[in-house]
Phi, psi and omega in degrees: 000136182280148185292122183291348178257356180311326185281350184279144186258121178301338180300326187256021175300323187283145186288330177295309178298321174298321177297315183302305183301314177305313183299309188292331184292331186252006174232149178298318173194159185223142178270165182313301186299319175296317179300311186300310179297320186289320185269349181055052180233164175287158177305311177305312182296305177305317185294323180292318176292318178298318183291329180284328173285327172296318175299331181267004177063026181262346172230159174239143189253130179234115177252137178210169173256134168255099192069243182249005178263131171293143183225126176246127179232166190225145173212156181285132168288161171307324185282321176303314180295321179287321177294320188281329172295322176298315176302305181304315183294329182285322170303316186293325178288322179294325177274347176214075188296335186276348183275000000 
């Protein structure tokens, strides 16, 4: 019998990373401040998780200026979408192993 948790991806273990990916999967892109408000986390906490996800190449960072203000936004990469969907599928199998 296959280990029922083997399909879970360690990249998404943290509740903050799970939240980031969930937000990005349903939006084309989201800026830092919006993400911070949606997840109710501190700047430093959010930044460290975003950096970890960027390092794994599951999100893409876009820095630009809107007027004179810097704006950083994030979006899911094709790899990120693939890995996160597999992670969610594994969670669903874990929660409902008979289906």
